[in-house]
C-alpha positions as a LaTeX table, in Angstrom:
\begin{tabular}{lrrr}
\hline
Residue & $x$ (\AA) & $y$ (\AA) & $z$ (\AA) \\
\hline
Unk1 & 0.01 & 0.01 & 0.04 \\
Unk2 & 1.31 & 3.45 & $-0.91$ \\
Unk3 & 2.54 & 5.72 & 1.94 \\
Unk4 & $-0.09$ & 8.43 & 1.26 \\
Unk5 & $-2.89$ & 5.85 & 1.40 \\
Unk6 & $-1.53$ & 4.53 & 4.67 \\
Unk7 & $-1.57$ & 8.04 & 5.92 \\
Unk8 & $-5.30$ & 8.42 & 5.12 \\
Unk9 & $-6.17$ & 5.18 & 6.83 \\
Unk10 & $-4.19$ & 6.13 & 9.95 \\
Unk11 & $-5.69$ & 9.58 & 10.20 \\
Unk12 & $-9.30$ & 8.15 & 9.82 \\
Unk13 & $-8.63$ & 5.52 & 12.55 \\
Unk14 & $-7.15$ & 8.32 & 14.78 \\
Unk15 & $-10.13$ & 10.63 & 14.32 \\
Unk16 & $-12.77$ & 7.93 & 14.98 \\
Unk17 & $-11.04$ & 6.62 & 18.14 \\
Unk18 & $-10.46$ & 10.16 & 19.38 \\
Unk19 & $-14.12$ & 10.88 & 18.98 \\
Unk20 & $-14.99$ & 8.32 & 21.66 \\
Unk21 & $-13.41$ & 10.57 & 24.39 \\
Unk22 & $-16.89$ & 11.90 & 25.63 \\
Unk23 & $-18.34$ & 8.33 & 25.58 \\
Unk24 & $-15.65$ & 7.09 & 27.90 \\
Unk25 & $-15.14$ & 10.38 & 29.94 \\
Unk26 & $-18.69$ & 11.24 & 31.00 \\
Unk27 & $-19.39$ & 8.14 & 33.06 \\
Unk28 & $-16.19$ & 8.80 & 34.97 \\
Unk29 & $-17.04$ & 12.51 & 35.61 \\
Unk30 & $-20.66$ & 11.50 & 36.50 \\
Unk31 & $-19.15$ & 9.19 & 39.19 \\
Unk32 & $-17.68$ & 12.27 & 40.90 \\
Unk33 & $-13.96$ & 12.10 & 39.71 \\
Unk34 & $-12.44$ & 15.56 & 38.96 \\
Unk35 & $-10.86$ & 16.29 & 35.57 \\
Unk36 & $-7.26$ & 16.30 & 36.80 \\
Unk37 & $-7.54$ & 12.83 & 38.38 \\
Unk38 & $-9.29$ & 11.36 & 35.31 \\
Unk39 & $-6.75$ & 12.65 & 32.87 \\
Unk40 & $-3.85$ & 11.55 & 35.15 \\
Unk41 & $-5.17$ & 8.01 & 35.21 \\
Unk42 & $-5.91$ & 8.22 & 31.48 \\
Unk43 & $-2.30$ & 9.02 & 30.70 \\
Unk44 & $-0.95$ & 6.54 & 33.29 \\
Unk45 & $-2.86$ & 3.73 & 31.64 \\
Unk46 & $-1.77$ & 4.70 & 28.20 \\
Unk47 & 1.85 & 5.03 & 29.28 \\
Unk48 & 1.76 & 1.53 & 30.76 \\
Unk49 & 0.18 & 0.12 & 27.67 \\
Unk50 & 2.79 & 1.59 & 25.38 \\
Unk51 & 5.66 & 0.58 & 27.71 \\
Unk52 & 4.46 & $-3.06$ & 27.67 \\
Unk53 & 4.30 & $-2.80$ & 23.90 \\
Unk54 & 7.84 & $-1.60$ & 23.80 \\
Unk55 & 9.16 & $-4.32$ & 26.10 \\
Unk56 & 7.42 & $-7.08$ & 24.12 \\
Unk57 & 8.84 & $-5.74$ & 20.88 \\
Unk58 & 12.35 & $-5.32$ & 22.39 \\
Unk59 & 12.31 & $-1.50$ & 21.41 \\
Unk60 & 15.02 & 0.82 & 22.53 \\
Unk61 & 13.48 & 3.62 & 24.59 \\
Unk62 & 16.46 & 5.77 & 25.22 \\
Unk63 & 16.22 & 9.50 & 24.26 \\
Unk64 & 18.66 & 12.38 & 24.41 \\
Unk65 & 18.30 & 15.74 & 26.13 \\
Unk66 & 17.14 & 17.48 & 22.94 \\
Unk67 & 14.43 & 14.91 & 22.31 \\
Unk68 & 13.34 & 15.24 & 25.99 \\
Unk69 & 12.91 & 19.00 & 25.58 \\
Unk70 & 10.79 & 18.61 & 22.38 \\
Unk71 & 8.61 & 15.95 & 23.93 \\
Unk72 & 8.06 & 18.08 & 27.02 \\
Unk73 & 6.64 & 20.87 & 24.81 \\
Unk74 & 4.34 & 18.48 & 22.93 \\
Unk75 & 3.13 & 17.02 & 26.22 \\
Unk76 & 2.30 & 20.44 & 27.59 \\
Unk77 & 0.31 & 21.37 & 24.56 \\
Unk78 & $-1.48$ & 17.95 & 24.51 \\
Unk79 & $-2.40$ & 18.44 & 28.27 \\
Unk80 & $-3.68$ & 21.97 & 27.63 \\
Unk81 & $-5.85$ & 20.70 & 24.88 \\
Unk82 & $-7.15$ & 17.74 & 26.98 \\
Unk83 & $-7.97$ & 19.96 & 30.05 \\
Unk84 & $-9.84$ & 22.67 & 28.19 \\
Unk85 & $-11.86$ & 20.10 & 26.10 \\
Unk86 & $-13.06$ & 18.17 & 29.16 \\
Unk87 & $-13.84$ & 21.36 & 31.10 \\
Unk88 & $-15.95$ & 22.47 & 28.23 \\
Unk89 & $-18.27$ & 19.55 & 28.97 \\
Unk90 & $-19.38$ & 21.47 & 32.05 \\
Unk91 & $-20.89$ & 24.21 & 29.86 \\
Unk92 & $-22.45$ & 22.24 & 26.92 \\
Unk93 & $-23.35$ & 18.82 & 25.63 \\
Unk94 & $-20.19$ & 16.71 & 25.01 \\
Unk95 & $-21.06$ & 16.10 & 21.36 \\
Unk96 & $-21.33$ & 19.76 & 20.70 \\
Unk97 & $-18.19$ & 20.47 & 22.68 \\
Unk98 & $-16.32$ & 17.96 & 20.48 \\
Unk99 & $-17.50$ & 19.67 & 17.28 \\
Unk100 & $-16.35$ & 23.03 & 18.43 \\
Unk101 & $-12.94$ & 21.59 & 19.44 \\
Unk102 & $-12.78$ & 20.43 & 15.89 \\
Unk103 & $-11.83$ & 24.01 & 15.07 \\
Unk104 & $-8.23$ & 22.64 & 15.00 \\
Unk105 & $-8.40$ & 21.81 & 11.28 \\
Unk106 & $-9.20$ & 25.41 & 10.68 \\
Unk107 & $-6.30$ & 26.62 & 12.78 \\
Unk108 & $-3.78$ & 24.12 & 11.27 \\
Unk109 & $-3.68$ & 25.33 & 7.69 \\
Unk110 & $-3.72$ & 28.98 & 8.86 \\
Unk111 & $-0.71$ & 28.29 & 11.05 \\
Unk112 & 1.06 & 26.40 & 8.23 \\
Unk113 & 0.38 & 29.29 & 5.84 \\
Unk114 & 1.41 & 32.05 & 8.33 \\
Unk115 & 4.44 & 30.36 & 9.85 \\
Unk116 & 5.76 & 27.92 & 7.19 \\
Unk117 & 4.31 & 29.65 & 4.06 \\
Unk118 & 2.59 & 26.39 & 3.01 \\
Unk119 & 0.24 & 26.93 & 0.01 \\
Unk120 & $-3.41$ & 26.02 & 0.45 \\
Unk121 & $-4.89$ & 24.31 & $-2.58$ \\
Unk122 & $-8.52$ & 24.57 & $-3.66$ \\
Unk123 & $-9.34$ & 21.08 & $-2.44$ \\
Unk124 & $-8.13$ & 21.83 & 0.97 \\
Unk125 & $-10.12$ & 25.05 & 1.03 \\
Unk126 & $-13.27$ & 23.34 & $-0.15$ \\
Unk127 & $-12.76$ & 20.60 & 2.47 \\
Unk128 & $-12.26$ & 23.09 & 5.20 \\
Unk129 & $-15.44$ & 24.92 & 4.12 \\
Unk130 & $-17.44$ & 21.72 & 4.12 \\
Unk131 & $-16.04$ & 20.65 & 7.50 \\
Unk132 & $-16.90$ & 24.07 & 8.96 \\
Unk133 & $-20.39$ & 23.93 & 7.49 \\
Unk134 & $-20.91$ & 20.48 & 9.13 \\
Unk135 & $-19.64$ & 21.66 & 12.43 \\
Unk136 & $-21.85$ & 24.73 & 12.37 \\
Unk137 & $-24.95$ & 22.60 & 11.56 \\
Unk138 & $-24.15$ & 20.27 & 14.52 \\
Unk139 & $-23.58$ & 23.36 & 16.82 \\
Unk140 & $-27.02$ & 24.67 & 15.73 \\
Unk141 & $-28.69$ & 21.63 & 17.42 \\
Unk142 & $-27.37$ & 22.66 & 20.89 \\
Unk143 & $-29.48$ & 25.77 & 21.61 \\
Unk144 & $-27.82$ & 28.24 & 23.98 \\
Unk145 & $-24.18$ & 27.58 & 24.72 \\
Unk146 & $-22.21$ & 29.46 & 27.51 \\
Unk147 & $-19.63$ & 31.73 & 26.02 \\
Unk148 & $-16.95$ & 30.34 & 28.37 \\
Unk149 & $-17.53$ & 26.76 & 26.97 \\
Unk150 & $-17.01$ & 28.04 & 23.46 \\
Unk151 & $-13.76$ & 29.81 & 24.51 \\
Unk152 & $-12.58$ & 26.59 & 26.23 \\
Unk153 & $-13.18$ & 24.45 & 23.15 \\
Unk154 & $-11.62$ & 26.89 & 20.83 \\
Unk155 & $-8.52$ & 26.92 & 23.08 \\
Unk156 & $-8.58$ & 23.19 & 22.96 \\
Unk157 & $-8.64$ & 23.30 & 19.18 \\
Unk158 & $-5.85$ & 25.93 & 18.94 \\
Unk159 & $-3.43$ & 24.04 & 21.24 \\
Unk160 & $-4.12$ & 20.77 & 19.48 \\
Unk161 & $-3.51$ & 22.39 & 16.16 \\
Unk162 & $-0.07$ & 23.74 & 17.39 \\
Unk163 & 0.63 & 20.17 & 18.49 \\
Unk164 & $-0.05$ & 18.82 & 15.06 \\
Unk165 & 1.91 & 21.45 & 13.30 \\
Unk166 & 5.06 & 20.96 & 15.55 \\
Unk167 & 5.52 & 17.23 & 15.27 \\
Unk168 & 6.45 & 17.09 & 11.54 \\
Unk169 & 8.84 & 20.10 & 12.00 \\
Unk170 & 10.80 & 18.64 & 14.90 \\
Unk171 & 13.74 & 16.30 & 14.84 \\
Unk172 & 11.76 & 13.76 & 16.83 \\
Unk173 & 9.47 & 13.23 & 13.78 \\
Unk174 & 11.96 & 10.42 & 12.81 \\
Unk175 & 11.35 & 8.70 & 16.11 \\
Unk176 & 9.38 & 5.57 & 16.22 \\
Unk177 & 5.61 & 6.42 & 16.59 \\
Unk178 & 4.90 & 4.18 & 19.57 \\
Unk179 & 8.09 & 5.49 & 21.30 \\
Unk180 & 7.26 & 9.12 & 20.69 \\
Unk181 & 3.75 & 8.59 & 21.95 \\
Unk182 & 4.94 & 6.78 & 25.07 \\
Unk183 & 7.13 & 9.71 & 26.07 \\
Unk184 & 4.49 & 12.31 & 25.31 \\
Unk185 & 2.09 & 10.51 & 27.61 \\
Unk186 & 4.67 & 9.98 & 30.25 \\
Unk187 & 5.38 & 13.69 & 30.46 \\
Unk188 & 1.65 & 14.31 & 30.17 \\
Unk189 & 1.17 & 12.15 & 33.22 \\
Unk190 & 3.69 & 14.21 & 35.25 \\
Unk191 & 2.07 & 17.53 & 34.17 \\
Unk192 & $-1.44$ & 16.25 & 34.87 \\
Unk193 & $-0.66$ & 14.86 & 38.29 \\
Unk194 & 0.66 & 18.25 & 39.22 \\
Unk195 & $-2.56$ & 19.85 & 37.86 \\
Unk196 & $-4.60$ & 17.34 & 39.85 \\
Unk197 & $-2.82$ & 18.24 & 43.09 \\
Unk198 & $-3.45$ & 21.93 & 42.48 \\
Unk199 & $-7.27$ & 21.40 & 42.13 \\
Unk200 & $-7.83$ & 19.25 & 45.13 \\
Unk201 & $-5.61$ & 16.24 & 45.00 \\
Unk202 & $-5.51$ & 12.98 & 43.03 \\
Unk203 & $-8.79$ & 11.11 & 43.74 \\
Unk204 & $-9.05$ & 7.23 & 43.85 \\
Unk205 & $-11.54$ & 5.62 & 41.42 \\
Unk206 & $-14.85$ & 5.26 & 43.41 \\
Unk207 & $-15.75$ & 1.84 & 41.94 \\
Unk208 & $-14.53$ & $-1.03$ & 39.84 \\
Unk209 & $-16.73$ & 0.15 & 36.84 \\
Unk210 & $-14.94$ & 3.42 & 36.88 \\
Unk211 & $-11.63$ & 1.56 & 36.53 \\
Unk212 & $-12.96$ & $-0.13$ & 33.45 \\
Unk213 & $-14.02$ & 3.24 & 31.96 \\
Unk214 & $-10.58$ & 4.64 & 32.78 \\
Unk215 & $-8.84$ & 1.70 & 31.15 \\
Unk216 & $-10.86$ & 2.08 & 27.95 \\
Unk217 & $-10.33$ & 5.92 & 28.00 \\
Unk218 & $-6.57$ & 5.33 & 28.33 \\
Unk219 & $-6.48$ & 2.66 & 25.54 \\
Unk220 & $-8.84$ & 3.54 & 22.71 \\
Unk221 & $-9.05$ & 7.36 & 22.38 \\
Unk222 & $-5.57$ & 7.93 & 23.88 \\
Unk223 & $-2.95$ & 5.15 & 23.04 \\
Unk224 & $-4.57$ & 3.89 & 19.84 \\
Unk225 & $-5.59$ & 7.35 & 18.59 \\
Unk226 & $-2.26$ & 9.04 & 19.12 \\
Unk227 & $-0.12$ & 6.22 & 17.64 \\
Unk228 & $-2.16$ & 6.33 & 14.43 \\
Unk229 & $-2.07$ & 10.11 & 14.57 \\
Unk230 & 1.63 & 10.17 & 14.61 \\
Unk231 & 1.84 & 7.58 & 11.81 \\
Unk232 & $-0.51$ & 9.79 & 9.68 \\
Unk233 & 1.50 & 12.93 & 10.36 \\
Unk234 & 4.63 & 11.33 & 9.06 \\
Unk235 & 2.90 & 10.29 & 5.83 \\
Unk236 & 0.46 & 13.10 & 4.92 \\
Unk237 & 1.45 & 16.03 & 7.12 \\
Unk238 & $-0.47$ & 18.28 & 9.52 \\
Unk239 & $-3.05$ & 19.89 & 7.31 \\
Unk240 & $-4.56$ & 16.72 & 5.83 \\
Unk241 & $-4.39$ & 14.82 & 9.11 \\
Unk242 & $-6.21$ & 17.56 & 10.88 \\
Unk243 & $-8.95$ & 17.84 & 8.17 \\
Unk244 & $-9.47$ & 14.09 & 8.14 \\
Unk245 & $-10.18$ & 14.53 & 11.83 \\
Unk246 & $-13.65$ & 15.57 & 10.71 \\
Unk247 & $-14.81$ & 12.03 & 11.68 \\
Unk248 & $-14.01$ & 13.01 & 15.35 \\
Unk249 & $-17.13$ & 15.01 & 16.02 \\
Unk250 & $-19.11$ & 12.68 & 13.80 \\
Unk251 & $-18.27$ & 9.75 & 15.91 \\
Unk252 & $-18.96$ & 11.67 & 19.10 \\
Unk253 & $-22.37$ & 12.74 & 17.79 \\
Unk254 & $-23.29$ & 9.18 & 16.60 \\
Unk255 & $-22.32$ & 7.72 & 19.97 \\
Unk256 & $-24.38$ & 10.51 & 21.64 \\
Unk257 & $-27.43$ & 9.62 & 19.55 \\
Unk258 & $-27.07$ & 5.86 & 19.71 \\
Unk259 & $-26.07$ & 5.49 & 23.45 \\
Unk260 & $-27.11$ & 8.63 & 25.27 \\
Unk261 & $-30.41$ & 9.25 & 23.42 \\
Unk262 & $-29.58$ & 12.58 & 21.77 \\
Unk263 & $-32.14$ & 13.45 & 19.10 \\
Unk264 & $-31.37$ & 13.17 & 15.36 \\
Unk265 & $-32.54$ & 16.26 & 13.66 \\
Unk266 & $-32.37$ & 17.72 & 10.19 \\
Unk267 & $-29.35$ & 19.97 & 11.20 \\
Unk268 & $-27.61$ & 16.91 & 12.56 \\
Unk269 & $-28.15$ & 15.12 & 9.15 \\
Unk270 & $-26.80$ & 18.15 & 7.38 \\
Unk271 & $-23.71$ & 18.11 & 9.48 \\
Unk272 & $-23.08$ & 14.43 & 8.98 \\
Unk273 & $-23.31$ & 14.81 & 5.16 \\
Unk274 & $-21.02$ & 17.85 & 5.06 \\
Unk275 & $-18.35$ & 16.26 & 7.26 \\
Unk276 & $-18.36$ & 12.99 & 5.29 \\
Unk277 & $-18.14$ & 14.98 & 2.01 \\
Unk278 & $-15.11$ & 16.86 & 3.38 \\
Unk279 & $-13.37$ & 13.55 & 4.23 \\
Unk280 & $-14.24$ & 11.96 & 0.94 \\
Unk281 & $-12.98$ & 14.97 & $-0.96$ \\
Unk282 & $-9.51$ & 14.31 & 0.38 \\
Unk283 & $-9.67$ & 10.49 & 0.27 \\
Unk284 & $-10.70$ & 10.41 & $-3.35$ \\
Unk285 & $-7.90$ & 12.78 & $-4.26$ \\
\hline
\end{tabular}
């Protein structure tokens, strides 16, 4: 399979799995665990899973000081995006929060154009327009949304866009994907544990079912999503990887309708069609 085709597949897998974050996060938050504690356990579980993978594969996990510095920056950006995204759930339905956080495909090509002078082709512009139309349609189903929630989700999108842009332009882009993801999550765990201590301390999981949700949160939308994201970034770059992330809010909305009983309206249908069209426009190319 050609490298670019692999990149599209990895990007689609990443966006679909990433879109399950609300599905796994809400039961944990509803059980009374604070955001800092939930995200700390999420990153611990992901780190352990990736470490076990490295041990089984006999992978060398050594890094130098320069790589450590770059990874620390990526981890800080990833944590900032994760915290603002989850806190946004306090002000709006999770599916809508996910669609607003999807602003990162809009920020990504803008950053690439302003900072790296990357040209924006007509297909990319049309895909962005369709994706934005889909997101606006989905947002239109939510009614009144608190302004602070919108700001939080836009910040989540911006920090995630910077994260996407930086990886292909750092020397660590040549690092094995699972190794890079392991160290990003290791540093994310440290940062998030400090954050948890600042907002009331690290809480224990209140029940066995919460541990199950935490494990799934750490595995599917964290470890799996980020490994495939890194693989896609190396093959198709930041802009295409971000735009193919259109399936992220789509996945979140489908799970909300199917599992949490959210209504399926005409606006939701318009949003679904527009987002799928944006993805297909790039995949067909």
